[in-house]
C-alpha positions as CSV (number, residue, x, y, z in Angstrom):
1,M,-111.9,-75.4,5.3
2,R,-115.0,-73.6,4.0
3,V,-117.2,-75.3,6.6
4,T,-114.8,-74.4,9.3
5,S,-114.7,-70.7,8.2
6,M,-118.5,-70.4,8.1
7,T,-118.8,-72.0,11.5
8,W,-116.4,-69.4,12.9
9,I,-118.3,-66.5,11.3
10,L,-121.6,-67.7,12.8
11,F,-119.9,-68.1,16.2
12,Q,-118.7,-64.5,16.0
13,I,-122.2,-63.2,15.0
14,I,-123.8,-65.1,17.9
15,C,-121.3,-63.6,20.4
16,M,-121.9,-60.1,19.2
17,V,-125.7,-60.5,19.5
18,V,-125.4,-61.9,23.0
19,L,-123.0,-59.1,24.1
20,T,-125.1,-56.4,22.6
21,G,-128.2,-57.6,24.3
22,A,-126.4,-57.8,27.6
23,M,-125.0,-54.3,27.3
24,S,-128.0,-52.3,26.3
25,P,-131.3,-51.4,27.8
26,A,-130.7,-52.7,31.3
27,N,-127.7,-50.4,31.8
28,A,-129.1,-47.4,30.0
29,A,-129.2,-44.0,31.8
30,T,-132.5,-42.4,32.6
31,P,-133.2,-39.0,31.0
32,L,-134.8,-36.3,33.2
33,N,-137.2,-34.5,30.8
34,S,-140.8,-33.6,30.3
35,S,-141.8,-37.3,30.2
36,N,-141.1,-37.7,33.9
37,W,-141.1,-34.3,35.6
38,E,-143.6,-33.3,38.2
39,G,-145.2,-30.0,39.1
40,T,-146.9,-27.3,37.0
41,D,-145.6,-24.9,34.3
42,G,-142.9,-22.7,35.7
43,N,-142.5,-25.0,38.7
44,R,-141.4,-28.3,37.2
45,F,-139.1,-30.6,39.2
46,W,-137.8,-34.2,39.4
47,Q,-137.4,-36.6,42.3
48,I,-135.0,-39.6,42.0
49,W,-136.2,-42.5,44.2
50,S,-134.1,-45.4,42.7
51,S,-130.5,-46.1,42.3
52,G,-129.0,-45.7,38.8
53,D,-127.6,-43.3,36.3
54,Y,-129.6,-40.2,35.3
55,Y,-128.9,-37.2,33.0
56,L,-130.6,-33.9,32.4
57,D,-132.3,-34.0,29.0
58,T,-134.3,-30.8,28.7
59,V,-134.8,-28.8,25.5
60,G,-132.0,-26.2,25.0
61,D,-129.1,-25.4,27.2
62,G,-131.1,-24.2,30.2
63,F,-134.0,-25.3,32.3
64,S,-135.8,-22.6,34.3
65,T,-138.0,-23.4,37.3
66,N,-139.2,-21.7,40.4
67,A,-139.9,-25.0,42.2
68,V,-138.7,-25.3,45.7
69,T,-136.1,-27.9,44.6
70,A,-135.4,-28.6,40.9
71,I,-133.9,-32.1,41.4
72,R,-134.1,-34.0,44.7
73,I,-132.1,-37.3,45.0
74,R,-133.7,-39.6,47.6
75,A,-131.7,-42.8,46.9
76,S,-128.2,-44.2,47.2
77,N,-125.9,-45.3,44.3
78,V,-127.0,-42.5,42.0
79,T,-125.1,-40.6,39.3
80,L,-126.6,-37.4,38.0
81,D,-124.9,-36.0,34.8
82,G,-126.0,-32.5,33.9
83,R,-124.4,-32.8,30.5
84,G,-123.4,-29.2,30.6
85,K,-127.0,-27.9,31.0
86,T,-128.0,-25.1,33.4
87,I,-130.7,-25.1,36.1
88,T,-131.8,-21.5,36.7
89,G,-134.6,-19.6,38.4
90,S,-135.9,-16.1,38.9
91,G,-133.0,-15.0,41.1
92,P,-131.3,-16.0,44.3
93,P,-133.5,-15.1,47.2
94,P,-131.7,-13.2,50.0
95,T,-133.1,-15.6,52.6
96,P,-134.3,-19.2,52.3
97,Q,-137.7,-19.2,50.6
98,P,-139.4,-22.6,51.0
99,S,-142.0,-21.7,48.4
100,S,-139.7,-21.0,45.5
101,D,-136.1,-21.0,44.1
102,H,-134.8,-22.7,47.2
103,I,-132.4,-25.4,45.9
104,G,-131.0,-26.4,42.5
105,V,-130.1,-30.0,43.4
106,Q,-130.6,-31.6,46.8
107,V,-129.4,-34.9,48.1
108,N,-131.6,-35.8,51.1
109,A,-133.6,-38.9,51.6
110,G,-134.3,-38.5,55.3
111,P,-132.0,-41.3,56.4
112,Q,-128.4,-41.2,55.2
113,V,-127.7,-42.1,51.6
114,S,-124.4,-43.2,50.1
115,N,-122.5,-43.0,46.8
116,V,-124.2,-40.1,45.0
117,Q,-122.3,-38.4,42.3
118,I,-123.3,-35.1,40.6
119,K,-121.3,-33.9,37.6
120,N,-121.2,-31.5,34.6
121,L,-124.1,-29.4,35.8
122,N,-124.6,-25.6,36.1
123,V,-126.9,-24.1,38.7
124,E,-127.7,-20.4,39.1
125,K,-130.2,-18.1,40.8
126,K,-131.1,-20.4,43.7
127,F,-130.6,-20.0,47.4
128,Y,-128.5,-23.3,47.5
129,G,-127.0,-24.3,44.2
130,I,-126.2,-27.9,45.3
131,L,-127.1,-29.1,48.8
132,L,-125.9,-32.4,50.1
133,E,-127.3,-33.6,53.4
134,W,-127.0,-36.8,55.4
135,I,-124.7,-38.4,52.8
136,T,-121.6,-40.6,52.9
137,Q,-119.3,-41.2,49.9
138,G,-119.8,-39.7,46.4
139,G,-119.2,-36.1,45.4
140,V,-119.6,-33.2,43.0
141,Q,-117.4,-32.9,39.9
142,N,-117.0,-30.2,37.2
143,C,-120.1,-28.3,38.3
144,N,-120.6,-24.5,38.1
145,T,-122.7,-23.1,41.0
146,S,-122.1,-19.4,40.5
147,G,-124.7,-16.7,41.0
148,N,-126.6,-18.3,43.9
149,H,-126.8,-17.4,47.6
150,Y,-124.6,-20.4,48.4
151,G,-122.8,-22.4,45.7
152,I,-122.2,-25.9,47.2
153,T,-123.2,-26.8,50.7
154,L,-122.4,-29.9,52.7
155,W,-124.4,-30.8,55.9
156,A,-123.7,-34.0,57.8
157,A,-121.6,-35.2,55.0
158,D,-118.5,-37.4,55.0
159,F,-116.1,-39.0,52.5
160,L,-117.2,-36.8,49.7
161,T,-114.9,-35.5,46.9
162,L,-115.5,-32.0,45.4
163,T,-113.2,-31.5,42.5
164,G,-113.0,-29.1,39.5
165,N,-116.0,-27.1,40.5
166,T,-116.6,-23.3,40.1
167,A,-118.5,-21.4,42.7
168,N,-118.1,-17.7,42.0
169,N,-120.2,-14.6,42.5
170,N,-122.5,-16.1,45.1
171,I,-124.2,-13.7,47.6
172,A,-122.7,-15.5,50.6
173,S,-120.1,-18.3,50.0
174,G,-118.8,-20.5,47.3
175,I,-118.4,-23.8,49.2
176,V,-119.6,-24.4,52.7
177,L,-119.2,-27.3,55.1
178,D,-122.0,-26.2,57.3
179,G,-122.4,-26.9,61.0
180,N,-125.4,-27.0,63.2
181,D,-125.8,-24.7,66.2
182,S,-128.3,-27.0,68.0
183,S,-127.3,-29.3,70.8
184,T,-130.1,-31.7,69.7
185,I,-128.9,-32.5,66.2
186,D,-125.5,-34.0,65.5
187,C,-124.0,-32.5,62.3
188,V,-120.4,-33.3,61.5
189,N,-118.7,-32.9,58.1
190,H,-115.6,-35.1,58.1
191,D,-113.1,-36.7,55.8
192,N,-114.1,-34.8,52.8
193,T,-111.7,-33.8,50.0
194,L,-111.8,-30.5,48.1
195,T,-109.5,-30.3,45.2
196,S,-109.0,-27.8,42.4
197,N,-112.1,-25.8,43.0
198,T,-112.4,-22.1,42.1
199,T,-114.3,-19.9,44.5
200,N,-113.8,-16.2,43.6
201,N,-115.7,-13.0,44.1
202,N,-118.2,-14.3,46.6
203,G,-119.9,-11.8,49.0
204,E,-118.5,-13.4,52.1
205,T,-116.1,-16.3,51.8
206,G,-114.7,-18.6,49.1
207,I,-114.6,-21.8,51.2
208,T,-115.9,-22.1,54.8
209,L,-115.6,-25.0,57.3
210,W,-117.9,-24.1,60.2
211,L,-118.1,-25.9,63.6
212,E,-117.5,-29.6,63.6
213,S,-115.7,-30.3,60.4
214,P,-112.7,-32.4,61.2
215,N,-110.2,-34.4,59.0
216,N,-111.0,-32.7,55.7
217,T,-108.4,-32.1,53.0
218,L,-108.2,-28.9,50.9
219,T,-105.7,-29.0,48.0
220,N,-105.0,-26.7,45.1
221,N,-108.2,-24.6,45.5
222,I,-108.5,-21.0,44.5
223,A,-110.3,-18.4,46.7
224,N,-109.6,-14.9,45.5
225,N,-111.3,-11.5,45.8
226,N,-114.0,-12.6,48.2
227,G,-115.8,-10.1,50.4
228,D,-114.4,-11.3,53.7
229,K,-112.3,-14.4,53.8
230,G,-110.7,-16.6,51.2
231,I,-110.7,-19.9,53.2
232,S,-112.2,-19.9,56.6
233,L,-112.1,-22.5,59.4
234,L,-114.6,-21.1,61.8
235,G,-115.8,-22.0,65.3
236,D,-118.2,-20.1,67.5
237,A,-117.2,-19.0,71.0
238,T,-120.9,-18.6,71.9
239,L,-121.4,-22.4,71.2
240,P,-119.0,-24.0,73.7
241,H,-120.7,-27.4,73.4
242,L,-119.7,-27.6,69.7
243,K,-116.2,-28.2,68.5
244,S,-114.4,-26.0,66.0
245,P,-112.9,-27.4,62.8
246,E,-109.8,-29.5,63.7
247,N,-107.2,-31.8,62.1
248,N,-107.8,-30.5,58.6
249,T,-105.1,-30.5,56.0
250,L,-104.6,-27.5,53.6
251,S,-101.9,-27.4,50.9
252,G,-101.3,-25.7,47.6
253,N,-104.3,-23.4,47.9
254,T,-104.4,-19.8,46.7
255,A,-106.3,-17.1,48.6
256,N,-105.4,-13.6,47.3
257,N,-107.0,-10.2,47.6
258,N,-109.4,-11.1,50.4
259,P,-109.7,-8.8,53.4
260,V,-108.9,-11.8,55.7
261,G,-107.0,-14.9,54.7
């Protein structure tokens, strides 16, 4: 019996070693910190070129940069976890400034990417807090993009989920599914889901769907006390070649104390 017991113990130890080795370094998330940032003092930034899990690992609760884009994601199958930290700048510019404070986090690789998740991140004092372009699948969860010009913007995005985000006190709008007024570029935001987001006290609208934004679902969002509209589905009569938002589903949303809707 003693030999059998010792054999069993050795077997358990070997299994634990094998499992520990299989679960560690290969699957570890990559920190974004001073060891891998680019740029110069005051203008630091990161670019994510490879699939994988990443997290913001800067000293303290906030990271201030005047770089054009603080974090740019250029790959598919990426998860970015802000771990509650804040990306900030010198102040939201009134118009896009390509030389500074333009974007907090941008998803844009040129060609379309897929399955990018951004979560637990705060962005303030940028023109675009979070900007997702040419993307399918993925989303933004539990982020705070207040105090920018625009909070969260989607452009040519589909099958994304935005849930549990806060986008208050932005100069223009909290969340925008942005269209394109050019006949040469096809920009459609479709089949996205916006659930339980809070978009209050923005200068213009809480949530905007502009131009070709069909088949989206908005559920249990809050859009109160905005400067113009709470939730807006907006076409443009001067652009007859582009469709207005259509076949969208809205339920359980709250839009109070807005001049319109």
